[in-house]
mmCIF file of the N, C-alpha and C atoms, coordinates in Angstrom:
data_MODEL
# 
_entry.id   MODEL 
# 
loop_
_atom_site.group_PDB 
_atom_site.id 
_atom_site.type_symbol 
_atom_site.label_atom_id 
_atom_site.label_alt_id 
_atom_site.label_comp_id 
_atom_site.label_asym_id 
_atom_site.label_entity_id 
_atom_site.label_seq_id 
_atom_site.pdbx_PDB_ins_code 
_atom_site.Cartn_x 
_atom_site.Cartn_y 
_atom_site.Cartn_z 
_atom_site.occupancy 
_atom_site.B_iso_or_equiv 
_atom_site.pdbx_formal_charge 
_atom_site.auth_seq_id 
_atom_site.auth_comp_id 
_atom_site.auth_asym_id 
_atom_site.auth_atom_id 
_atom_site.pdbx_PDB_model_num 
ATOM 1   N N  . MET A 1 1  ? 16.002  -19.927 4.260  1.00 0.00 ? 1  MET A N  1 
ATOM 2   C CA . MET A 1 1  ? 15.814  -20.622 3.015  1.00 0.00 ? 1  MET A CA 1 
ATOM 3   C C  . MET A 1 1  ? 17.182  -20.991 2.474  1.00 0.00 ? 1  MET A C  1 
ATOM 4   N N  . LYS A 1 2  ? 17.281  -22.167 1.970  1.00 0.00 ? 2  LYS A N  1 
ATOM 5   C CA . LYS A 1 2  ? 18.555  -22.620 1.405  1.00 0.00 ? 2  LYS A CA 1 
ATOM 6   C C  . LYS A 1 2  ? 18.546  -22.427 -0.100 1.00 0.00 ? 2  LYS A C  1 
ATOM 7   N N  . THR A 1 3  ? 19.732  -22.080 -0.608 1.00 0.00 ? 3  THR A N  1 
ATOM 8   C CA . THR A 1 3  ? 19.906  -21.955 -2.047 1.00 0.00 ? 3  THR A CA 1 
ATOM 9   C C  . THR A 1 3  ? 21.353  -22.286 -2.373 1.00 0.00 ? 3  THR A C  1 
ATOM 10  N N  . THR A 1 4  ? 21.630  -22.518 -3.625 1.00 0.00 ? 4  THR A N  1 
ATOM 11  C CA . THR A 1 4  ? 22.990  -22.824 -4.065 1.00 0.00 ? 4  THR A CA 1 
ATOM 12  C C  . THR A 1 4  ? 23.405  -21.773 -5.078 1.00 0.00 ? 4  THR A C  1 
ATOM 13  N N  . ILE A 1 5  ? 24.595  -21.205 -4.859 1.00 0.00 ? 5  ILE A N  1 
ATOM 14  C CA . ILE A 1 5  ? 25.130  -20.234 -5.825 1.00 0.00 ? 5  ILE A CA 1 
ATOM 15  C C  . ILE A 1 5  ? 26.591  -20.564 -6.085 1.00 0.00 ? 5  ILE A C  1 
ATOM 16  N N  . ASP A 1 6  ? 27.071  -20.196 -7.258 1.00 0.00 ? 6  ASP A N  1 
ATOM 17  C CA . ASP A 1 6  ? 28.483  -20.381 -7.601 1.00 0.00 ? 6  ASP A CA 1 
ATOM 18  C C  . ASP A 1 6  ? 29.212  -19.072 -7.319 1.00 0.00 ? 6  ASP A C  1 
ATOM 19  N N  . ILE A 1 7  ? 30.280  -19.167 -6.533 1.00 0.00 ? 7  ILE A N  1 
ATOM 20  C CA . ILE A 1 7  ? 31.099  -18.004 -6.191 1.00 0.00 ? 7  ILE A CA 1 
ATOM 21  C C  . ILE A 1 7  ? 32.537  -18.343 -6.542 1.00 0.00 ? 7  ILE A C  1 
ATOM 22  N N  . ALA A 1 8  ? 33.232  -17.390 -7.124 1.00 0.00 ? 8  ALA A N  1 
ATOM 23  C CA . ALA A 1 8  ? 34.641  -17.606 -7.451 1.00 0.00 ? 8  ALA A CA 1 
ATOM 24  C C  . ALA A 1 8  ? 35.395  -18.004 -6.183 1.00 0.00 ? 8  ALA A C  1 
ATOM 25  N N  . ALA A 1 9  ? 36.301  -18.976 -6.306 1.00 0.00 ? 9  ALA A N  1 
ATOM 26  C CA . ALA A 1 9  ? 37.012  -19.535 -5.153 1.00 0.00 ? 9  ALA A CA 1 
ATOM 27  C C  . ALA A 1 9  ? 37.738  -18.460 -4.347 1.00 0.00 ? 9  ALA A C  1 
ATOM 28  N N  . GLU A 1 10 ? 38.434  -17.558 -5.037 1.00 0.00 ? 10 GLU A N  1 
ATOM 29  C CA . GLU A 1 10 ? 39.184  -16.514 -4.315 1.00 0.00 ? 10 GLU A CA 1 
ATOM 30  C C  . GLU A 1 10 ? 38.256  -15.546 -3.587 1.00 0.00 ? 10 GLU A C  1 
ATOM 31  N N  . LEU A 1 11 ? 37.103  -15.274 -4.164 1.00 0.00 ? 11 LEU A N  1 
ATOM 32  C CA . LEU A 1 11 ? 36.128  -14.397 -3.509 1.00 0.00 ? 11 LEU A CA 1 
ATOM 33  C C  . LEU A 1 11 ? 35.556  -15.075 -2.264 1.00 0.00 ? 11 LEU A C  1 
ATOM 34  N N  . LEU A 1 12 ? 35.263  -16.354 -2.372 1.00 0.00 ? 12 LEU A N  1 
ATOM 35  C CA . LEU A 1 12 ? 34.734  -17.099 -1.235 1.00 0.00 ? 12 LEU A CA 1 
ATOM 36  C C  . LEU A 1 12 ? 35.750  -17.155 -0.094 1.00 0.00 ? 12 LEU A C  1 
ATOM 37  N N  . GLU A 1 13 ? 37.014  -17.412 -0.433 1.00 0.00 ? 13 GLU A N  1 
ATOM 38  C CA . GLU A 1 13 ? 38.059  -17.472 0.598  1.00 0.00 ? 13 GLU A CA 1 
ATOM 39  C C  . GLU A 1 13 ? 38.218  -16.122 1.302  1.00 0.00 ? 13 GLU A C  1 
ATOM 40  N N  . GLU A 1 14 ? 38.201  -15.044 0.531  1.00 0.00 ? 14 GLU A N  1 
ATOM 41  C CA . GLU A 1 14 ? 38.299  -13.705 1.133  1.00 0.00 ? 14 GLU A CA 1 
ATOM 42  C C  . GLU A 1 14 ? 37.090  -13.414 2.025  1.00 0.00 ? 14 GLU A C  1 
ATOM 43  N N  . ALA A 1 15 ? 35.916  -13.810 1.571  1.00 0.00 ? 15 ALA A N  1 
ATOM 44  C CA . ALA A 1 15 ? 34.707  -13.608 2.368  1.00 0.00 ? 15 ALA A CA 1 
ATOM 45  C C  . ALA A 1 15 ? 34.785  -14.372 3.683  1.00 0.00 ? 15 ALA A C  1 
ATOM 46  N N  . LYS A 1 16 ? 35.298  -15.584 3.641  1.00 0.00 ? 16 LYS A N  1 
ATOM 47  C CA . LYS A 1 16 ? 35.461  -16.376 4.860  1.00 0.00 ? 16 LYS A CA 1 
ATOM 48  C C  . LYS A 1 16 ? 36.437  -15.700 5.817  1.00 0.00 ? 16 LYS A C  1 
ATOM 49  N N  . ARG A 1 17 ? 37.525  -15.130 5.289  1.00 0.00 ? 17 ARG A N  1 
ATOM 50  C CA . ARG A 1 17 ? 38.497  -14.434 6.140  1.00 0.00 ? 17 ARG A CA 1 
ATOM 51  C C  . ARG A 1 17 ? 37.882  -13.194 6.778  1.00 0.00 ? 17 ARG A C  1 
ATOM 52  N N  . VAL A 1 18 ? 37.131  -12.441 5.982  1.00 0.00 ? 18 VAL A N  1 
ATOM 53  C CA . VAL A 1 18 ? 36.472  -11.232 6.515  1.00 0.00 ? 18 VAL A CA 1 
ATOM 54  C C  . VAL A 1 18 ? 35.461  -11.612 7.587  1.00 0.00 ? 18 VAL A C  1 
ATOM 55  N N  . ALA A 1 19 ? 34.688  -12.636 7.333  1.00 0.00 ? 19 ALA A N  1 
ATOM 56  C CA . ALA A 1 19 ? 33.704  -13.092 8.313  1.00 0.00 ? 19 ALA A CA 1 
ATOM 57  C C  . ALA A 1 19 ? 34.392  -13.489 9.618  1.00 0.00 ? 19 ALA A C  1 
ATOM 58  N N  . ALA A 1 20 ? 35.499  -14.214 9.508  1.00 0.00 ? 20 ALA A N  1 
ATOM 59  C CA . ALA A 1 20 ? 36.234  -14.646 10.699 1.00 0.00 ? 20 ALA A CA 1 
ATOM 60  C C  . ALA A 1 20 ? 36.772  -13.438 11.468 1.00 0.00 ? 20 ALA A C  1 
ATOM 61  N N  . ARG A 1 21 ? 37.324  -12.455 10.743 1.00 0.00 ? 21 ARG A N  1 
ATOM 62  C CA . ARG A 1 21 ? 37.846  -11.250 11.409 1.00 0.00 ? 21 ARG A CA 1 
ATOM 63  C C  . ARG A 1 21 ? 36.744  -10.493 12.134 1.00 0.00 ? 21 ARG A C  1 
ATOM 64  N N  . ARG A 1 22 ? 35.556  -10.473 11.536 1.00 0.00 ? 22 ARG A N  1 
ATOM 65  C CA . ARG A 1 22 ? 34.424  -9.757  12.134 1.00 0.00 ? 22 ARG A CA 1 
ATOM 66  C C  . ARG A 1 22 ? 33.703  -10.578 13.203 1.00 0.00 ? 22 ARG A C  1 
ATOM 67  N N  . GLY A 1 23 ? 34.028  -11.842 13.276 1.00 0.00 ? 23 GLY A N  1 
ATOM 68  C CA . GLY A 1 23 ? 33.369  -12.702 14.256 1.00 0.00 ? 23 GLY A CA 1 
ATOM 69  C C  . GLY A 1 23 ? 31.931  -13.016 13.898 1.00 0.00 ? 23 GLY A C  1 
ATOM 70  N N  . VAL A 1 24 ? 31.666  -13.120 12.598 1.00 0.00 ? 24 VAL A N  1 
ATOM 71  C CA . VAL A 1 24 ? 30.324  -13.466 12.128 1.00 0.00 ? 24 VAL A CA 1 
ATOM 72  C C  . VAL A 1 24 ? 30.419  -14.688 11.226 1.00 0.00 ? 24 VAL A C  1 
ATOM 73  N N  . THR A 1 25 ? 29.289  -15.286 10.951 1.00 0.00 ? 25 THR A N  1 
ATOM 74  C CA . THR A 1 25 ? 29.279  -16.433 10.040 1.00 0.00 ? 25 THR A CA 1 
ATOM 75  C C  . THR A 1 25 ? 29.325  -15.931 8.597  1.00 0.00 ? 25 THR A C  1 
ATOM 76  N N  . LEU A 1 26 ? 29.689  -16.835 7.703  1.00 0.00 ? 26 LEU A N  1 
ATOM 77  C CA . LEU A 1 26 ? 29.680  -16.500 6.282  1.00 0.00 ? 26 LEU A CA 1 
ATOM 78  C C  . LEU A 1 26 ? 28.262  -16.101 5.856  1.00 0.00 ? 26 LEU A C  1 
ATOM 79  N N  . LYS A 1 27 ? 27.273  -16.821 6.362  1.00 0.00 ? 27 LYS A N  1 
ATOM 80  C CA . LYS A 1 27 ? 25.878  -16.503 6.050  1.00 0.00 ? 27 LYS A CA 1 
ATOM 81  C C  . LYS A 1 27 ? 25.547  -15.068 6.456  1.00 0.00 ? 27 LYS A C  1 
ATOM 82  N N  . GLU A 1 28 ? 25.947  -14.659 7.659  1.00 0.00 ? 28 GLU A N  1 
ATOM 83  C CA . GLU A 1 28 ? 25.669  -13.298 8.125  1.00 0.00 ? 28 GLU A CA 1 
ATOM 84  C C  . GLU A 1 28 ? 26.363  -12.256 7.249  1.00 0.00 ? 28 GLU A C  1 
ATOM 85  N N  . LEU A 1 29 ? 27.593  -12.559 6.859  1.00 0.00 ? 29 LEU A N  1 
ATOM 86  C CA . LEU A 1 29 ? 28.330  -11.635 5.996  1.00 0.00 ? 29 LEU A CA 1 
ATOM 87  C C  . LEU A 1 29 ? 27.647  -11.483 4.636  1.00 0.00 ? 29 LEU A C  1 
ATOM 88  N N  . VAL A 1 30 ? 27.241  -12.601 4.046  1.00 0.00 ? 30 VAL A N  1 
ATOM 89  C CA . VAL A 1 30 ? 26.585  -12.563 2.736  1.00 0.00 ? 30 VAL A CA 1 
ATOM 90  C C  . VAL A 1 30 ? 25.255  -11.817 2.836  1.00 0.00 ? 30 VAL A C  1 
ATOM 91  N N  . GLU A 1 31 ? 24.465  -12.112 3.867  1.00 0.00 ? 31 GLU A N  1 
ATOM 92  C CA . GLU A 1 31 ? 23.182  -11.421 4.027  1.00 0.00 ? 31 GLU A CA 1 
ATOM 93  C C  . GLU A 1 31 ? 23.380  -9.920  4.220  1.00 0.00 ? 31 GLU A C  1 
ATOM 94  N N  . SER A 1 32 ? 24.381  -9.547  4.997  1.00 0.00 ? 32 SER A N  1 
ATOM 95  C CA . SER A 1 32 ? 24.682  -8.129  5.207  1.00 0.00 ? 32 SER A CA 1 
ATOM 96  C C  . SER A 1 32 ? 25.056  -7.451  3.891  1.00 0.00 ? 32 SER A C  1 
ATOM 97  N N  . GLY A 1 33 ? 25.870  -8.135  3.100  1.00 0.00 ? 33 GLY A N  1 
ATOM 98  C CA . GLY A 1 33 ? 26.259  -7.583  1.799  1.00 0.00 ? 33 GLY A CA 1 
ATOM 99  C C  . GLY A 1 33 ? 25.074  -7.417  0.864  1.00 0.00 ? 33 GLY A C  1 
ATOM 100 N N  . LEU A 1 34 ? 24.204  -8.419  0.832  1.00 0.00 ? 34 LEU A N  1 
ATOM 101 C CA . LEU A 1 34 ? 23.012  -8.325  -0.014 1.00 0.00 ? 34 LEU A CA 1 
ATOM 102 C C  . LEU A 1 34 ? 22.115  -7.179  0.431  1.00 0.00 ? 34 LEU A C  1 
ATOM 103 N N  . ARG A 1 35 ? 21.957  -7.033  1.753  1.00 0.00 ? 35 ARG A N  1 
ATOM 104 C CA . ARG A 1 35 ? 21.130  -5.917  2.253  1.00 0.00 ? 35 ARG A CA 1 
ATOM 105 C C  . ARG A 1 35 ? 21.714  -4.569  1.838  1.00 0.00 ? 35 ARG A C  1 
ATOM 106 N N  . SER A 1 36 ? 23.025  -4.448  1.917  1.00 0.00 ? 36 SER A N  1 
ATOM 107 C CA . SER A 1 36 ? 23.678  -3.191  1.532  1.00 0.00 ? 36 SER A CA 1 
ATOM 108 C C  . SER A 1 36 ? 23.425  -2.862  0.070  1.00 0.00 ? 36 SER A C  1 
ATOM 109 N N  . VAL A 1 37 ? 23.553  -3.858  -0.785 1.00 0.00 ? 37 VAL A N  1 
ATOM 110 C CA . VAL A 1 37 ? 23.329  -3.647  -2.222 1.00 0.00 ? 37 VAL A CA 1 
ATOM 111 C C  . VAL A 1 37 ? 21.877  -3.274  -2.483 1.00 0.00 ? 37 VAL A C  1 
ATOM 112 N N  . LEU A 1 38 ? 20.950  -3.982  -1.840 1.00 0.00 ? 38 LEU A N  1 
ATOM 113 C CA . LEU A 1 38 ? 19.527  -3.694  -2.049 1.00 0.00 ? 38 LEU A CA 1 
ATOM 114 C C  . LEU A 1 38 ? 19.142  -2.331  -1.482 1.00 0.00 ? 38 LEU A C  1 
ATOM 115 N N  . ASP A 1 39 ? 19.702  -1.964  -0.331 1.00 0.00 ? 39 ASP A N  1 
ATOM 116 C CA . ASP A 1 39 ? 19.430  -0.641  0.233  1.00 0.00 ? 39 ASP A CA 1 
ATOM 117 C C  . ASP A 1 39 ? 19.918  0.456   -0.708 1.00 0.00 ? 39 ASP A C  1 
ATOM 118 N N  . ALA A 1 40 ? 21.108  0.272   -1.248 1.00 0.00 ? 40 ALA A N  1 
ATOM 119 C CA . ALA A 1 40 ? 21.676  1.270   -2.160 1.00 0.00 ? 40 ALA A CA 1 
ATOM 120 C C  . ALA A 1 40 ? 20.836  1.396   -3.427 1.00 0.00 ? 40 ALA A C  1 
ATOM 121 N N  . ALA A 1 41 ? 20.217  0.308   -3.832 1.00 0.00 ? 41 ALA A N  1 
ATOM 122 C CA . ALA A 1 41 ? 19.380  0.331   -5.035 1.00 0.00 ? 41 ALA A CA 1 
ATOM 123 C C  . ALA A 1 41 ? 17.979  0.846   -4.727 1.00 0.00 ? 41 ALA A C  1 
ATOM 124 N N  . GLY A 1 42 ? 17.699  1.078   -3.438 1.00 0.00 ? 42 GLY A N  1 
ATOM 125 C CA . GLY A 1 42 ? 16.383  1.575   -3.057 1.00 0.00 ? 42 GLY A CA 1 
ATOM 126 C C  . GLY A 1 42 ? 15.310  0.511   -3.069 1.00 0.00 ? 42 GLY A C  1 
ATOM 127 N N  . ILE A 1 43 ? 15.720  -0.744  -3.065 1.00 0.00 ? 43 ILE A N  1 
ATOM 128 C CA . ILE A 1 43 ? 14.763  -1.838  -3.140 1.00 0.00 ? 43 ILE A CA 1 
ATOM 129 C C  . ILE A 1 43 ? 14.336  -2.285  -1.750 1.00 0.00 ? 43 ILE A C  1 
ATOM 130 N N  . ALA A 1 44 ? 15.302  -2.467  -0.886 1.00 0.00 ? 44 ALA A N  1 
ATOM 131 C CA . ALA A 1 44 ? 14.997  -2.968  0.447  1.00 0.00 ? 44 ALA A CA 1 
ATOM 132 C C  . ALA A 1 44 ? 14.781  -1.803  1.397  1.00 0.00 ? 44 ALA A C  1 
ATOM 133 N N  . GLY A 1 45 ? 14.362  -2.120  2.555  1.00 0.00 ? 45 GLY A N  1 
ATOM 134 C CA . GLY A 1 45 ? 14.179  -1.108  3.576  1.00 0.00 ? 45 GLY A CA 1 
ATOM 135 C C  . GLY A 1 45 ? 12.855  -1.262  4.276  1.00 0.00 ? 45 GLY A C  1 
ATOM 136 N N  . LYS A 1 46 ? 12.649  -0.372  5.194  1.00 0.00 ? 46 LYS A N  1 
ATOM 137 C CA . LYS A 1 46 ? 11.410  -0.416  5.950  1.00 0.00 ? 46 LYS A CA 1 
ATOM 138 C C  . LYS A 1 46 ? 10.258  0.077   5.095  1.00 0.00 ? 46 LYS A C  1 
ATOM 139 N N  . PRO A 1 47 ? 9.111   -0.548  5.218  1.00 0.00 ? 47 PRO A N  1 
ATOM 140 C CA . PRO A 1 47 ? 7.956   -0.057  4.471  1.00 0.00 ? 47 PRO A CA 1 
ATOM 141 C C  . PRO A 1 47 ? 7.513   1.300   5.001  1.00 0.00 ? 47 PRO A C  1 
ATOM 142 N N  . PHE A 1 48 ? 6.850   2.055   4.145  1.00 0.00 ? 48 PHE A N  1 
ATOM 143 C CA . PHE A 1 48 ? 6.349   3.357   4.541  1.00 0.00 ? 48 PHE A CA 1 
ATOM 144 C C  . PHE A 1 48 ? 5.411   3.214   5.727  1.00 0.00 ? 48 PHE A C  1 
ATOM 145 N N  . ARG A 1 49 ? 5.564   4.091   6.698  1.00 0.00 ? 49 ARG A N  1 
ATOM 146 C CA . ARG A 1 49 ? 4.697   4.068   7.867  1.00 0.00 ? 49 ARG A CA 1 
ATOM 147 C C  . ARG A 1 49 ? 4.059   5.442   8.023  1.00 0.00 ? 49 ARG A C  1 
ATOM 148 N N  . TYR A 1 50 ? 2.750   5.492   7.950  1.00 0.00 ? 50 TYR A N  1 
ATOM 149 C CA . TYR A 1 50 ? 2.025   6.748   8.092  1.00 0.00 ? 50 TYR A CA 1 
ATOM 150 C C  . TYR A 1 50 ? 2.049   7.165   9.550  1.00 0.00 ? 50 TYR A C  1 
ATOM 151 N N  . ARG A 1 51 ? 2.400   8.411   9.786  1.00 0.00 ? 51 ARG A N  1 
ATOM 152 C CA . ARG A 1 51 ? 2.387   8.959   11.132 1.00 0.00 ? 51 ARG A CA 1 
ATOM 153 C C  . ARG A 1 51 ? 1.412   10.125  11.152 1.00 0.00 ? 51 ARG A C  1 
ATOM 154 N N  . PRO A 1 52 ? 0.280   9.963   11.804 1.00 0.00 ? 52 PRO A N  1 
ATOM 155 C CA . PRO A 1 52 ? -0.699  11.058  11.831 1.00 0.00 ? 52 PRO A CA 1 
ATOM 156 C C  . PRO A 1 52 ? -0.144  12.264  12.577 1.00 0.00 ? 52 PRO A C  1 
ATOM 157 N N  . HIS A 1 53 ? -0.511  13.436  12.132 1.00 0.00 ? 53 HIS A N  1 
ATOM 158 C CA . HIS A 1 53 ? -0.069  14.669  12.761 1.00 0.00 ? 53 HIS A CA 1 
ATOM 159 C C  . HIS A 1 53 ? -1.259  15.357  13.405 1.00 0.00 ? 53 HIS A C  1 
ATOM 160 N N  . THR A 1 54 ? -1.008  15.966  14.511 1.00 0.00 ? 54 THR A N  1 
ATOM 161 C CA . THR A 1 54 ? -2.049  16.739  15.180 1.00 0.00 ? 54 THR A CA 1 
ATOM 162 C C  . THR A 1 54 ? -1.582  18.182  15.286 1.00 0.00 ? 54 THR A C  1 
ATOM 163 N N  . PHE A 1 55 ? -2.535  19.061  15.427 1.00 0.00 ? 55 PHE A N  1 
ATOM 164 C CA . PHE A 1 55 ? -2.243  20.482  15.502 1.00 0.00 ? 55 PHE A CA 1 
ATOM 165 C C  . PHE A 1 55 ? -2.933  21.064  16.725 1.00 0.00 ? 55 PHE A C  1 
ATOM 166 N N  . LYS A 1 56 ? -2.277  22.039  17.328 1.00 0.00 ? 56 LYS A N  1 
ATOM 167 C CA . LYS A 1 56 ? -2.892  22.702  18.473 1.00 0.00 ? 56 LYS A CA 1 
ATOM 168 C C  . LYS A 1 56 ? -4.063  23.533  17.992 1.00 0.00 ? 56 LYS A C  1 
ATOM 169 N N  . GLY A 1 57 ? -5.043  23.679  18.813 1.00 0.00 ? 57 GLY A N  1 
ATOM 170 C CA . GLY A 1 57 ? -6.207  24.477  18.455 1.00 0.00 ? 57 GLY A CA 1 
ATOM 171 C C  . GLY A 1 57 ? -7.459  23.855  19.014 1.00 0.00 ? 57 GLY A C  1 
ATOM 172 N N  . GLN A 1 58 ? -8.567  24.356  18.558 1.00 0.00 ? 58 GLN A N  1 
ATOM 173 C CA . GLN A 1 58 ? -9.842  23.896  19.078 1.00 0.00 ? 58 GLN A CA 1 
ATOM 174 C C  . GLN A 1 58 ? -10.576 22.999  18.085 1.00 0.00 ? 58 GLN A C  1 
ATOM 175 N N  . GLY A 1 59 ? -9.894  22.561  17.067 1.00 0.00 ? 59 GLY A N  1 
ATOM 176 C CA . GLY A 1 59 ? -10.506 21.646  16.109 1.00 0.00 ? 59 GLY A CA 1 
ATOM 177 C C  . GLY A 1 59 ? -11.476 22.352  15.189 1.00 0.00 ? 59 GLY A C  1 
ATOM 178 N N  . LEU A 1 60 ? -12.353 21.584  14.568 1.00 0.00 ? 60 LEU A N  1 
ATOM 179 C CA . LEU A 1 60 ? -13.340 22.146  13.661 1.00 0.00 ? 60 LEU A CA 1 
ATOM 180 C C  . LEU A 1 60 ? -14.343 23.001  14.432 1.00 0.00 ? 60 LEU A C  1 
ATOM 181 N N  . GLN A 1 61 ? -14.706 24.089  13.849 1.00 0.00 ? 61 GLN A N  1 
ATOM 182 C CA . GLN A 1 61 ? -15.644 24.995  14.498 1.00 0.00 ? 61 GLN A CA 1 
ATOM 183 C C  . GLN A 1 61 ? -17.047 24.759  13.959 1.00 0.00 ? 61 GLN A C  1 
ATOM 184 N N  . PRO A 1 62 ? -18.043 24.799  14.828 1.00 0.00 ? 62 PRO A N  1 
ATOM 185 C CA . PRO A 1 62 ? -19.415 24.606  14.359 1.00 0.00 ? 62 PRO A CA 1 
ATOM 186 C C  . PRO A 1 62 ? -19.826 25.717  13.413 1.00 0.00 ? 62 PRO A C  1 
ATOM 187 N N  . GLY A 1 63 ? -20.668 25.376  12.462 1.00 0.00 ? 63 GLY A N  1 
ATOM 188 C CA . GLY A 1 63 ? -21.198 26.375  11.541 1.00 0.00 ? 63 GLY A CA 1 
ATOM 189 C C  . GLY A 1 63 ? -20.369 26.574  10.292 1.00 0.00 ? 63 GLY A C  1 
ATOM 190 N N  . LEU A 1 64 ? -19.250 25.930  10.198 1.00 0.00 ? 64 LEU A N  1 
ATOM 191 C CA . LEU A 1 64 ? -18.403 26.078  9.018  1.00 0.00 ? 64 LEU A CA 1 
ATOM 192 C C  . LEU A 1 64 ? -18.886 25.094  7.964  1.00 0.00 ? 64 LEU A C  1 
ATOM 193 N N  . LEU A 1 65 ? -19.374 25.612  6.871  1.00 0.00 ? 65 LEU A N  1 
ATOM 194 C CA . LEU A 1 65 ? -19.883 24.770  5.790  1.00 0.00 ? 65 LEU A CA 1 
ATOM 195 C C  . LEU A 1 65 ? -18.756 24.418  4.836  1.00 0.00 ? 65 LEU A C  1 
ATOM 196 N N  . GLU A 1 66 ? -18.929 23.338  4.100  1.00 0.00 ? 66 GLU A N  1 
ATOM 197 C CA . GLU A 1 66 ? -17.906 22.885  3.170  1.00 0.00 ? 66 GLU A CA 1 
ATOM 198 C C  . GLU A 1 66 ? -17.551 23.971  2.167  1.00 0.00 ? 66 GLU A C  1 
ATOM 199 N N  . GLY A 1 67 ? -18.547 24.642  1.648  1.00 0.00 ? 67 GLY A N  1 
ATOM 200 C CA . GLY A 1 67 ? -18.295 25.715  0.684  1.00 0.00 ? 67 GLY A CA 1 
ATOM 201 C C  . GLY A 1 67 ? -17.486 26.842  1.296  1.00 0.00 ? 67 GLY A C  1 
ATOM 202 N N  . ASP A 1 68 ? -17.773 27.178  2.569  1.00 0.00 ? 68 ASP A N  1 
ATOM 203 C CA . ASP A 1 68 ? -17.008 28.222  3.251  1.00 0.00 ? 68 ASP A CA 1 
ATOM 204 C C  . ASP A 1 68 ? -15.544 27.813  3.391  1.00 0.00 ? 68 ASP A C  1 
ATOM 205 N N  . PHE A 1 69 ? -15.342 26.568  3.716  1.00 0.00 ? 69 PHE A N  1 
ATOM 206 C CA . PHE A 1 69 ? -13.989 26.048  3.883  1.00 0.00 ? 69 PHE A CA 1 
ATOM 207 C C  . PHE A 1 69 ? -13.216 26.136  2.563  1.00 0.00 ? 69 PHE A C  1 
ATOM 208 N N  . LEU A 1 70 ? -13.866 25.736  1.467  1.00 0.00 ? 70 LEU A N  1 
ATOM 209 C CA . LEU A 1 70 ? -13.209 25.792  0.161  1.00 0.00 ? 70 LEU A CA 1 
ATOM 210 C C  . LEU A 1 70 ? -12.909 27.224  -0.241 1.00 0.00 ? 70 LEU A C  1 
ATOM 211 N N  . THR A 1 71 ? -13.818 28.143  0.081  1.00 0.00 ? 71 THR A N  1 
ATOM 212 C CA . THR A 1 71 ? -13.579 29.557  -0.202 1.00 0.00 ? 71 THR A CA 1 
ATOM 213 C C  . THR A 1 71 ? -12.376 30.056  0.584  1.00 0.00 ? 71 THR A C  1 
ATOM 214 N N  . MET A 1 72 ? -12.265 29.657  1.830  1.00 0.00 ? 72 MET A N  1 
ATOM 215 C CA . MET A 1 72 ? -11.116 30.072  2.653  1.00 0.00 ? 72 MET A CA 1 
ATOM 216 C C  . MET A 1 72 ? -9.804  29.562  2.047  1.00 0.00 ? 72 MET A C  1 
ATOM 217 N N  . ILE A 1 73 ? -9.824  28.348  1.561  1.00 0.00 ? 73 ILE A N  1 
ATOM 218 C CA . ILE A 1 73 ? -8.616  27.789  0.934  1.00 0.00 ? 73 ILE A CA 1 
ATOM 219 C C  . ILE A 1 73 ? -8.267  28.573  -0.322 1.00 0.00 ? 73 ILE A C  1 
ATOM 220 N N  . ASP A 1 74 ? -9.270  28.846  -1.151 1.00 0.00 ? 74 ASP A N  1 
ATOM 221 C CA . ASP A 1 74 ? -9.031  29.605  -2.373 1.00 0.00 ? 74 ASP A CA 1 
ATOM 222 C C  . ASP A 1 74 ? -8.431  30.969  -2.051 1.00 0.00 ? 74 ASP A C  1 
ATOM 223 N N  . ARG A 1 75 ? -8.977  31.649  -1.067 1.00 0.00 ? 75 ARG A N  1 
ATOM 224 C CA . ARG A 1 75 ? -8.463  32.977  -0.687 1.00 0.00 ? 75 ARG A CA 1 
ATOM 225 C C  . ARG A 1 75 ? -7.034  32.905  -0.164 1.00 0.00 ? 75 ARG A C  1 
ATOM 226 N N  . SER A 1 76 ? -6.731  31.856  0.586  1.00 0.00 ? 76 SER A N  1 
ATOM 227 C CA . SER A 1 76 ? -5.383  31.741  1.145  1.00 0.00 ? 76 SER A CA 1 
ATOM 228 C C  . SER A 1 76 ? -4.354  31.474  0.046  1.00 0.00 ? 76 SER A C  1 
ATOM 229 N N  . CYS A 1 77 ? -4.803  30.909  -1.082 1.00 0.00 ? 77 CYS A N  1 
ATOM 230 C CA . CYS A 1 77 ? -3.879  30.589  -2.176 1.00 0.00 ? 77 CYS A CA 1 
ATOM 231 C C  . CYS A 1 77 ? -3.736  31.732  -3.170 1.00 0.00 ? 77 CYS A C  1 
ATOM 232 N N  . GLU A 1 78 ? -4.581  32.749  -3.086 1.00 0.00 ? 78 GLU A N  1 
ATOM 233 C CA . GLU A 1 78 ? -4.499  33.866  -4.030 1.00 0.00 ? 78 GLU A CA 1 
ATOM 234 C C  . GLU A 1 78 ? -3.136  34.542  -3.899 1.00 0.00 ? 78 GLU A C  1 
ATOM 235 N N  . GLY A 1 79 ? -2.548  34.827  -5.030 1.00 0.00 ? 79 GLY A N  1 
ATOM 236 C CA . GLY A 1 79 ? -1.266  35.497  -5.059 1.00 0.00 ? 79 GLY A CA 1 
ATOM 237 C C  . GLY A 1 79 ? -0.091  34.548  -4.841 1.00 0.00 ? 79 GLY A C  1 
ATOM 238 N N  . ARG A 1 80 ? -0.369  33.285  -4.648 1.00 0.00 ? 80 ARG A N  1 
ATOM 239 C CA . ARG A 1 80 ? 0.711   32.292  -4.452 1.00 0.00 ? 80 ARG A CA 1 
ATOM 240 C C  . ARG A 1 80 ? 0.877   31.414  -5.678 1.00 0.00 ? 80 ARG A C  1 
ATOM 241 N N  . GLY A 1 81 ? 0.125   31.696  -6.685 1.00 0.00 ? 81 GLY A N  1 
ATOM 242 C CA . GLY A 1 81 ? 0.195   30.870  -7.882 1.00 0.00 ? 81 GLY A CA 1 
ATOM 243 C C  . GLY A 1 81 ? -0.634  29.606  -7.750 1.00 0.00 ? 81 GLY A C  1 
ATOM 244 N N  . GLY A 1 82 ? -1.462  29.529  -6.716 1.00 0.00 ? 82 GLY A N  1 
ATOM 245 C CA . GLY A 1 82 ? -2.224  28.310  -6.501 1.00 0.00 ? 82 GLY A CA 1 
ATOM 246 C C  . GLY A 1 82 ? -3.656  28.404  -6.848 1.00 0.00 ? 82 GLY A C  1 
# 
């Protein structure tokens, strides 16, 4: 996407020199700088990706009722402030 921005002449000249030293285009340098600022602000970055976890074992056991499961959780939390 094209856009127009005003940049101080001395800043633009320095940016061009840095880009040349790094062997990148001015566009690449500016985009890299913007990404750095946005990353530091916590705005840019990779979106959250859910990673499912699995556990060793035999899975759910037959005969376990929902109420039994909730009771087991309650008992495991006793004395933990939960």
